[in-house]
C-alpha positions in Angstrom: -7.4 41.7 -31.9 -4.5 40.0 -30.2 -6.2 40.3 -26.8 -9.5 38.7 -28.2 -7.2 36.0 -29.8 -5.4 35.4 -26.4 -8.7 35.3 -24.5 -10.2 32.7 -26.9 -7.1 30.7 -26.7 -7.5 30.7 -23.0 -11.0 29.9 -23.2 -10.2 26.7 -25.3 -7.7 25.7 -22.8 -9.9 26.2 -19.9 -12.9 24.3 -21.6 -10.8 21.5 -22.6 -9.4 20.9 -19.0 -12.8 21.2 -17.3 -14.0 18.6 -19.7 -11.0 16.3 -19.0 -11.5 16.7 -15.3 -15.2 15.6 -15.7 -16.5 19.0 -14.4 -18.7 19.2 -17.6 -20.3 17.6 -20.5 -19.7 18.1 -23.9 -23.2 19.6 -24.3 -22.9 21.9 -21.5 -19.5 23.1 -22.6 -20.8 23.5 -26.0 -23.9 25.8 -25.0 -21.6 28.0 -22.7 -19.0 28.4 -25.7 -22.1 29.5 -28.1 -23.4 32.0 -25.6 -19.7 33.4 -24.9 -19.1 34.0 -28.7 -22.5 35.6 -29.1 -22.0 37.9 -26.1 -18.2 38.8 -27.3 -19.1 42.0 -29.2 -21.6 43.8 -26.7 -20.6 42.1 -23.4 -17.7 40.0 -23.4 -17.2 37.3 -20.9 -14.6 34.5 -20.2 -15.8 30.9 -20.6 -14.9 30.2 -17.1 -16.9 33.1 -15.6 -19.8 32.0 -17.6 -19.5 28.3 -16.9 -19.7 29.4 -13.0 -22.9 31.9 -13.9 -24.7 29.2 -15.5 -24.2 26.8 -12.7 -22.3 24.5 -14.6 -19.1 24.6 -12.4 -18.4 26.1 -9.2 -16.1 28.8 -8.3 -14.0 26.6 -6.3 -13.9 24.0 -9.5 -13.0 27.2 -11.7 -10.0 28.0 -9.3 -8.7 24.2 -9.6 -8.8 24.3 -13.1 -6.9 27.7 -13.2 -4.4 26.3 -10.8 -3.9 23.1 -13.1 -3.4 25.5 -16.2 -0.6 27.6 -14.3 0.9 24.4 -13.3 0.9 22.7 -16.8 2.3 26.1 -18.1 4.9 26.4 -15.6 6.5 23.0 -15.7 9.2 23.0 -18.3 9.5 19.3 -17.7 5.9 18.3 -18.9 6.4 20.5 -22.0 9.3 18.2 -23.1 7.4 15.0 -23.0 6.1 14.6 -26.7 2.7 12.9 -27.1 1.2 14.1 -23.9 -1.1 16.8 -22.6 -0.6 17.8 -19.2 -3.8 18.3 -17.1 -2.7 19.4 -13.7 -0.3 18.1 -10.7 -1.4 15.2 -8.7 1.2 15.3 -6.1 4.9 15.6 -5.3 7.1 13.3 -3.3 10.8 13.5 -2.1 11.9 11.8 -5.3 9.2 12.8 -8.1 6.5 14.9 -9.1 3.5 13.4 -10.7 1.1 14.8 -13.2 -2.3 13.9 -14.8 -2.1 14.0 -18.4 -3.9 12.9 -21.7 -1.9 10.5 -24.1 -2.8 12.2 -27.3 -2.2 9.0 -29.4 -4.8 6.7 -27.7 -7.0 9.4 -26.0 -6.6 8.4 -22.6 -5.8 9.7 -19.3 -2.5 8.7 -17.6 -0.3 9.7 -14.9 3.4 10.7 -15.5 6.2 10.7 -12.9 8.9 13.1 -13.6 12.3 13.0 -11.7 13.2 16.6 -10.8 16.0 18.2 -12.5 18.1 18.3 -9.4 18.3 14.4 -9.2 19.3 13.9 -12.7 22.8 14.7 -12.1 22.8 11.8 -9.6 23.3 8.5 -11.5 22.0 6.2 -8.6 18.7 8.1 -8.7 18.4 7.9 -12.4 19.1 4.1 -12.5 16.4 3.5 -9.8 13.9 5.5 -11.6 14.5 3.5 -14.8 14.6 0.1 -12.7 11.0 1.2 -11.3 9.8 1.7 -14.7 11.3 -1.5 -16.2 9.9 -3.5 -13.2 6.5 -2.3 -13.6 6.7 -2.9 -17.2 7.2 -6.8 -16.6 3.8 -7.1 -14.8 0.2 -7.2 -16.2 -2.2 -7.8 -13.5 -5.5 -6.0 -12.8 -4.4 -5.4 -8.9 -1.2 -3.7 -10.2 -0.9 0.0 -11.8 0.4 -0.8 -15.3 3.2 0.7 -16.8 2.9 2.6 -20.3 6.2 4.2 -21.0 9.5 5.2 -19.7 12.1 7.6 -21.2 14.0 10.9 -21.3 13.0 14.0 -23.2 14.8 17.6 -23.0 16.9 16.3 -20.0 13.9 15.1 -18.1 13.3 11.5 -17.2 9.7 10.8 -17.1 7.7 7.4 -16.5 4.2 7.2 -17.7 1.7 4.8 -15.8 -2.0 4.1 -15.5 -4.2 6.8 -14.0 -6.0 5.5 -11.0 -9.2 7.6 -10.0 -9.6 6.9 -6.4 -7.8 6.9 -3.0 -5.0 5.2 -1.1 -5.5 3.2 2.0 -3.4 5.9 3.7 -6.0 8.6 2.9 -8.6 6.3 4.9 -6.4 5.7 7.6 -5.1 9.4 8.1 -9.0 10.2 8.2 -9.2 7.9 11.2 -11.1 5.0 9.5 -10.6 1.5 11.0 -11.3 -1.2 8.5 -13.9 -4.0 9.2 -12.7 -7.6 9.0 -14.3 -8.4 5.8 -13.5 -5.1 4.2 -9.7 -5.4 5.0 -9.8 -9.1 3.8 -11.0 -8.0 0.6 -8.3 -5.4 0.3 -5.6 -7.9 1.5 -6.7 -10.7 -0.8 -6.4 -8.2 -3.8 -2.9 -7.2 -2.8 -2.0 -10.8 -2.1 -3.0 -11.6 -5.9 -0.8 -8.8 -6.9 2.1 -9.9 -5.1 1.6 -13.5 -6.4 1.8 -12.3 -9.8 5.1 -10.0 -9.2 6.8 -13.0 -7.3 6.0 -15.4 -10.4 8.4 -13.3 -12.3 11.0 -13.3 -9.2 10.2 -9.5 -8.4 9.7 -8.7 -4.9 8.2 -5.1 -4.1 9.9 -4.4 -0.9 7.7 -1.4 0.1 4.2 -2.8 0.6 2.4 -0.2 2.8 -0.9 1.8 2.6 0.7 4.7 0.7 1.3 2.2 -2.2 -2.2 0.7 -2.2 -4.7 2.4 -4.2 -8.7 1.5 -4.4 -10.4 3.0 -7.6 -14.1 4.1 -7.7 -15.2 0.4 -8.6 -13.4 -1.1 -5.4 -10.6 -2.6 -7.5 -7.4 -2.5 -5.5 -4.1 -1.6 -7.2 -0.6 -2.2 -5.9 1.7 0.8 -6.9 5.1 2.2 -6.8 8.1 -0.2 -7.8 10.5 2.2 -6.6 12.3 -0.6 -4.5 11.4 -3.6 -6.4 14.2 -6.1 -7.1 14.8 -9.3 -8.8 15.5 -12.3 -6.3 18.1 -13.1 -8.9 19.7 -10.1 -9.0 22.8 -11.0 -6.9 24.8 -8.1 -7.8 22.3 -5.6 -6.6 21.6 -7.4 -3.4 25.2 -7.6 -2.6 25.5 -3.9 -3.2 22.7 -3.4 -0.8 24.2 -5.6 1.9 23.8 -4.2 5.3 21.6 -1.1 4.2 17.7 -0.9 5.2 15.5 -0.5 2.2 11.7 0.3 3.0 9.4 2.2 5.4 10.1 1.8 9.2 6.6 1.2 10.1 6.3 -1.6 7.7 9.6 -3.0 7.1 10.6 -6.6 7.7 13.4 -7.7 10.1 15.6 -9.0 7.4 15.5 -5.9 5.4 16.3 -3.8 8.5 19.3 -6.0 8.9 20.3 -5.7 5.3 20.4 -9.3 4.5 21.4 -10.6 1.0 18.8 -13.1 0.7 15.5 -11.1 1.0 12.8 -12.9 -0.7 9.0 -13.0 -1.1 8.4 -13.3 2.7 9.6 -9.8 3.3 6.5 -8.7 1.2 4.3 -11.0 3.1 5.6 -9.2 6.4 5.0 -5.8 5.1 1.4 -6.9 3.8 0.9 -8.3 7.3 1.8 -4.9 8.9 -0.5 -3.1 6.7 -3.4 -5.6 7.4 -2.5 -4.9 11.1 -2.8 -1.1 10.5 -6.0 -1.6 8.8 -8.0 -3.7 11.3 -6.6 -2.0 14.4 -6.2 1.8 13.2 -2.5 1.9 14.5 0.7 0.4 13.2 2.4 -2.7 14.6 5.0 -0.6 16.5 5.0 3.0 17.2 7.7 5.4 18.2 8.9 8.9 17.6 12.2 7.9 16.2 12.2 5.8 12.9 15.4 3.8 14.4 13.4 3.2 17.4 10.6 1.7 15.2 12.8 -0.7 13.4 14.4 -1.7 16.7 11.0 -2.7 17.7 10.3 -4.9 14.8 13.4 -6.7 15.4 13.1 -7.2 19.3 9.4 -6.1 20.7 6.6 -8.7 20.7 3.7 -7.9 18.7 0.5 -7.1 20.4 -2.0 -9.6 18.9 -4.5 -7.3 16.7 -7.6 -9.1 18.4 -6.2 -7.6 21.9 -6.6 -4.0 20.1 -9.8 -4.6 18.4 -12.0 -7.2 20.3 -14.5 -7.4 17.4 -11.8 -9.4 15.2 -12.0 -13.2 14.8 -9.3 -15.2 16.3 -8.3 -16.5 12.7 -7.7 -13.0 11.3 -5.4 -12.3 14.2 -3.5 -15.5 14.0 -2.9 -15.0 10.2 -1.7 -11.5 10.8 0.7 -12.9 13.6 2.1 -15.6 11.1 2.4 -13.0 8.6 4.5 -10.8 11.0 6.7 -13.5 12.4 10.1 -12.0 13.0 11.8 -15.2 11.6 10.8 -15.4 8.0 10.9 -19.2 8.4 8.0 -19.1 10.7 5.9 -17.0 8.3 4.0 -18.3 5.2 6.2 -19.7 2.8 4.6 -18.1 -0.3 1.7 -15.7 -1.0 -0.1 -18.8 -2.5 0.0 -20.4 0.9 -1.4 -17.1 2.6 -4.0 -16.8 0.1 -5.5 -20.3 1.3 -5.8 -19.0 4.9 -7.1 -15.6 3.9 -9.9 -17.1 1.8 -10.6 -19.6 4.3 -11.1 -16.9 7.3 -13.2 -14.8 4.7 -15.4 -17.7 4.5 -15.6 -18.4 8.0 -13.5 -21.2 8.1 -10.3 -21.9 10.4 -6.7 -20.8 8.8 -5.4 -24.3 8.7 -1.9 -23.3 7.6 -1.5 -20.6 10.3 -2.3 -23.3 13.0 0.5 -25.4 11.5 2.9 -22.7 11.2 2.7 -21.8 14.9 2.8 -25.4 15.9 5.8 -25.8 14.0 7.3 -22.7 15.4 6.7 -24.1 18.8 8.3 -27.3 18.1 11.4 -25.8 16.6 11.8 -23.6 19.9 11.6 -26.6 22.1 14.3 -28.5 19.9 16.5 -25.3 20.4 15.9 -25.3 24.2 13.7 -22.3 24.2 10.8 -21.8 26.7 7.4 -22.4 24.9 4.2 -21.0 26.6 2.1 -23.9 27.8 -1.4 -24.5 26.5 -4.5 -24.3 28.6 -4.9 -28.1 27.9 -1.6 -28.9 29.3 -2.2 -26.7 32.4 -5.6 -28.3 33.1 -4.1 -31.6 32.9 -1.3 -31.0 35.4 -3.8 -29.3 37.6 -6.0 -32.7 37.8 -2.9 -34.6 38.6 -1.9 -32.4 41.3 -5.5 -32.4 42.9 -5.4 -36.2 42.6 -2.1 -36.4 44.4 -3.4 -34.2 47.0 -6.6 -36.2 47.5 -4.5 -39.4 48.1 -2.2 -37.8 50.5 -4.9 -36.4 52.4 -6.8 -39.9 52.4 -3.7 -41.7 53.7 -3.2 -38.9 56.6 -6.9 -39.2 57.6 -6.5 -43.2 57.8 -3.4 -42.9 59.9 -5.1 -40.5 62.2 -8.0 -42.9 62.5 -5.5 -45.7 63.3 -4.0 -43.7 66.2 -7.4 -42.9 67.6 -8.4 -46.7 67.8 -5.5 -47.8 69.3 
């Protein structure tokens, strides 16, 4: 009898999880449950096997549900968080494990990030974990993953957030995808809108990269992971971080590498520019085997214009990316608002006027500082014409002189 009850309980959990994961409908589950109950006396069968037998789910899908049940049962952390039913593990990083769960009070799917027990003894990690939750809690925008709750239960620290069903840009890029210009512009404009909202409350992300940008099934782009976010007004934190490089090497701005105190929203513009570059060229702006060498290149090496790698790109897109990734932050867009004007102009087939002005101002500043500036084709042409005219005059004078000698 106990074994039958245990089997029934397992069937209930399996059925609920299969339903939550969208593998079957309520009607399909109901019919299979009724059939399993009818066969209990003469020919007992597990609900999972019956769902496979009737073609409702595949064997692979059944295996995934079983794995999710084991993970949810094996995780002490998730059992300690009241009000949530864990449906399975979504992934794990160096600093946290993320679970898919159901928030029981509102009957909705959420994601729960849990700080591993080994990090709870380190106060710096715990503080950073809570900073992420509080930073996300200040933001309310359709292009930002929404915060739901943050807290501690049973010795575990957790952060509950909106569940995004979709993929990251990194998933596409790692599969070898190179984004078309308009598709990339659509993504970058949405991320820029998210950053504009964050910057409006004096919050800089500091880790804009493909892994932190998601696209849901409706094509809506979501900026995620506020783990390195910082208030621009938090001078104490800025002083403590002085001289330290916070960010991801492939997308980090030069001022972040140097550990400058006055890092502002232009660092996010650089990171977004590096992401934009990766989308339309299929490669990161600077490549090296050693992260330190990658960061050195951000500081010292000249950026290969993206339209040199992907010749189908318009000059406007290439120009915008180059301004976004200017090594000196003074040469970048001053704000995301200014950037958005050019992004939308290029999307609509117009010239990026602000990028033109930025590049021209950069050349003027170099001239004032005595730095060499590459001459334009127009200047070269004018000089060539002048040299040609001079040559013709000299040649004419020489010919006249020779004629005079002959006549004499």
